[in-house]
C-alpha positions, 0 to 999 in steps of 0.5 A: 269546877274542873276546867280543861284547856286545849287547842288543836295547834301549838302557839295559840296562847293556851298555856299563858292565857290559862296561867293568867286566868288561874292567877286572876281567879286566885286574886279574887280569893278563889283556891286554884289548882293548875295541873300541867297535862302537857306531858311532852312540854310541861312549861307552866313552871316557866310561866309562873317563874318557878326556878328549877321547874321551868320544864317540869319536875327534874329527874331524881335518882332513885336511891334503891334502884338507881333509876331516873324517876320523876315525881311530876304528874306523868310519874303519878299517873303511870304509878311510879310516884305515890303523890304528885309534886305540888308547888304554892306559886305565890310563895315559891315564885322567883318573881319578886313583885308576885311574892310581895302580894302573896298574902292577897288572894287565894291559893294558886298551886301548880301540879307540874309535869315531869321533865321529858315525860313524853306521851303515854303508851295506850297499854297503860291507859286503864290504870292511868285513867283510874289514877286520873279519876282519883286525882281530878276528884281530889283537886275538885274537892280541895280547890274552887277551880282546877285548870288542866292544861292539855297537850295540843291536838288530839292527844292521849291526854285528851282521851284520858281525861274524857274517859276519866270524866265519864266515870261515875265518881266525876259525872256529877262534877262541873266540867268545862272545856276551853278551846283556844285559837288564834284569830286566823283562818288556819286556827279557826279551821283547826279549832273547829276540827278539834271539836266538831271533826270526825276524830274531834272532842265530841266524837271522842267524848261519845266513845267515852260514854259522854252525852254529846249535847251535854258535852257540847254545852260545856265547850267554849272557845277563847280567841287569842292575840286578836288585833284591835282593828277598830283602833287602826290609825295612821296607816295607808287607807287601802291597808285599813280597808283590807284589814277591816274586810279580813275581820268580816271574813273571819267572823263569817268563817267562824260562824260557818264552822260553828265557832261563832260569837255565841260559842266564845267565852273570851277574846284576848287582844294582842299584847306586846308583853306576851309576844316577847315574854310569856308570863303572868301580867300583874297589876303593877305591870299595867301601872308601870305601863309595860302591859296594856290594861285592856289585856288584864280586863280581857283576863278578868272578863274570861274569869267572869264568864267562866264562873257565871252559870248564865254563860253555860246555858245550852247553846240550842 
């Protein structure tokens, strides 16, 4: 299964939720690949706490020509590297608690981007797409789930993978799209526009020769940093009433712009640990009472929904 994680805005929790999703899947014994396609800001290495890769693969001095050259996904897709770096997260992480349990569960492998890689020039697209097809085919063959973290917004990265997944080599593969957004008016509008807008995911997909209805049926939304309004206690009564009213308004708005409850794969609650430090939440963090158990439950439910074919029945 190939899973694309995208969002229209930065700061949606896309990367931290996707990393935690990958970790929870690997904890179930799944072989998971995580590909950092956020070319302008490849920070998955920081989330997985991989020393030296916090901002992607650092530049190397090319021995022959003296040029700065990386070995991350950006370099691979541009053809300046014959293979992309891959890092076994469980073995290489600096996080001691994770290394202690590295033998439990399946593989979790990061394919990092290049430090300072930047976006692509469209002139390189045909060859880039061909390499992207080969890369996605290879990881989908080797791993049970491959999560590709895309740059925010209508990026060239999104165009590349849409064209790549329309290729005959990938047309029979299971491909899902997760669109992340925070639970605010601005983010609801932005997420809807990213999918349904005039230059959104569906229109770009059709131009890349995808079937519109099939693509739509493989898109689900993930709401992040959602307050638990039902647990409000002790505050002023007018404030509680206002918050409950806003919750109703947001639900109505989401339905109006076609990202209502039937299209939602998962809801991630507000988590203080992730607000202060974006990282993996391990079971030991819950046991130590520094992370909330409901957040881990939400990640597990997200994994359940991703793997359950019933979740992906046609919406209409």
